[in-house]
N, C-alpha and C positions, 0 to 999 in steps of 0.2 A: 504494500500500500504506500502511496506517495507520502512524503513528509508534510506535516501541517505546521503552519507558522505559529510562533509563540509571540504574543504582543504584551506590551506594558500598558499601564492605565491610560497613556496618551495615544494609544493605537500605533505605536512604533514597533516594527518587527525587530525582535532582539534574539531570535534564534528559531530553530525548527525542532520538531519532535516526530519520531517515527511511530506510527500507530500499527498495532498488530491486526492482521486480517481477521483473526478469530474473535475479535472484540468489536472492531469498527468496520469490518469489510464483509460481513455476512449477507447472504441473500435474504430478502424479505420473505418471511413465512407467516401468512395471516393467521393460521391456526395457532401458532406459538404465541403471537402477539395477543390474540383473543384470550388464550389461557392466562397469560400474565395479567391482563386488565381485569378479567373476571375474578381471578383470585384476590387481587388487591381490593376491588370493590366489595367482595364478599367479606373480607376480613375487616372492613370498615363498618359493617352493619352492626348495630347494637343488639338487635333481636329482642327488644323489650316489649314488642307488641303483645297484647293479651286481650282476650274476650272472656266474658263470664259464661260458664256452662250452667246447666240446670242446677248443679249442686252448689254453685257459687252465688246465684242470684238470691236476693233477700226475699223471704216469704215462702209460701207453698208448703207449709208444714202440715196442713190439714187437707183432706180430700174435699174438693170444692162442693160436690153434691153426691147424693147417694148413687150407687152403681146402676140401679134398675128403675124402670117405670117413670123416667123423666122425659123420654123422647129425645134425649141428647146423647151424643157420643160419650162413652165412659171416659172419665178423666181422673187421674190420681193426684194431680198437682196443678195449681194455676201458674206455676213457673215453667211449665213444659215449653219447649221450643215452638210448639204450635199455638201458644197463647201469646197475646200481646204482653210485653214486659217479661217474657220468659227468657230462658238462657239461649245462647247461640249453639248451633250444631256444627261441630267440626271447625270452629273458629280458630284463628291463629293463636298460638301460645308461645311464651318466651322460649327462644332456642338460640343456639350458637351456629352462626352461618360460616364461621371461619374454617379453613382447611389448609393443609400443607401439601402442595404438589411436590413431585420429585425435585430435589435441589438442582439437578441438571436442567430440568425444564425451566425452572425459575431463572437460573442464570442465563440460559439461552434466550429467554424472552427479553431480558434486559439488554443483552448484547445485540439482539436483533433490532430492538428499538433504537439503540445508539447507532447502529449501522445505517438504519433508515435516515436518521437525522444527519449523519455525516454525508450520506449520498445527496441529501437535499441542501447541503452547505449551511446547515443551521447550527453548527457547533463552532464556537470561538474558544481558543485556548489563551489564557492570560497567565503571566508569570506568577502572579499572586496578588493578594490584597495587603498592602502595608498601611495599616490604620492603627493609631494609638488609642483612639476612642471612637465610639459610634458617632457617625455624622451622616445624616441622610443626604445633605447637600453634596458632600464629596462623592458619595456612592452614585448619585444621579449624574454627576459630571463624568465619572468614569464610564458609566453605561452609555452616555451620549457620545463620548469620545470613541467608544468601540462600535458605534453605529447601531445601538439598540434604541428602537423607538419606544418611548414610554407612554404612548397614547393608547393604553389598554393591551399592548402586546404582552403575552405571557412569557416570562423569562425564568428559566431554571438555573440557579447558580449552584455548581457542584464543588464542594470543598473536601479536602482529604479527611479532616476531622471537624468536630463541632466547633464553630467559630462564633462566639457570642457577639463579638464586635460587628462582624458582617451581618449576622442575623438581625441585630438591633438597627443597623443602618438601613436595611431594606424593609423593615417592618411596616413603614408607612408609605411605601411605594406600591401602588396598585399593580397587581399582576406579576410581581416578582417574588420568587420563593427560593429559599436556601435549603439544600439538603447535603448531607455528607455522603461520601462514596458508599459506605456500608448500608445506608438506608435508601439507596437509589432503587427505584422500582419502575416497571414498565409503564404504569399509568401516568406518572409525573413526566416521564420523558416524552410520551406521545402527546400529552395534553399541552405541553409547552411549545410555543412557537419557535423559540431558539434556546440554546444552551450556552452558558458561559462556564467553562471548566478551568480550574487551575492546573498548572503543569503537573503538580504533585498528584492531583486527583486522577489525571489522565494516566500518569505512570502507574498508579496502583491498579487502575482498570486494565492496564496492559498485561497483567499477569502476576504482578508482585503481591497482590492481595485479592483473594477471592471475594465475590459478591455473595453476601449471605441473604 
């Protein structure tokens, strides 16, 4: 795979980095991408939905009327699902939607998404963020210098480790999100218009550190 330019915060080219084909040069596989996105969204579901069954609805402790000679259908409780105010039949109950696909499939989905973004020219590599303290103004200037439009464009910044200074600097910039390499997922990559990755983050993705 051809080398990719490394830029500083002023958009000056300061070097190049070689990307591995097995991370940034894979062919697009829709089925793998679908699995990665589906897994991420399923794991985000809280699963707290609940409906009351016949046994949970208040009331219904006594038989509404006698069994025979009323001309009505027999009934044992006014909380029956057939009655107004009765319990729900087969309604949703709290459950866990999360699941773990094979690690190889999960890694392949992330790498396929990165390869797709690389093919689209949507990945920019920066040397790093040198910031002593959080400052949104400086971060916005860096993004503009690198050609990122901040008019609603979704930008994903990938750092090698958790960086509180960077995270706080982009917190108030709409559409910009920061994620560390180990937390990179298929959904965030595909949902972002462009990616801004640090040189060290790219190096780790190149094989020195596995994506979990």
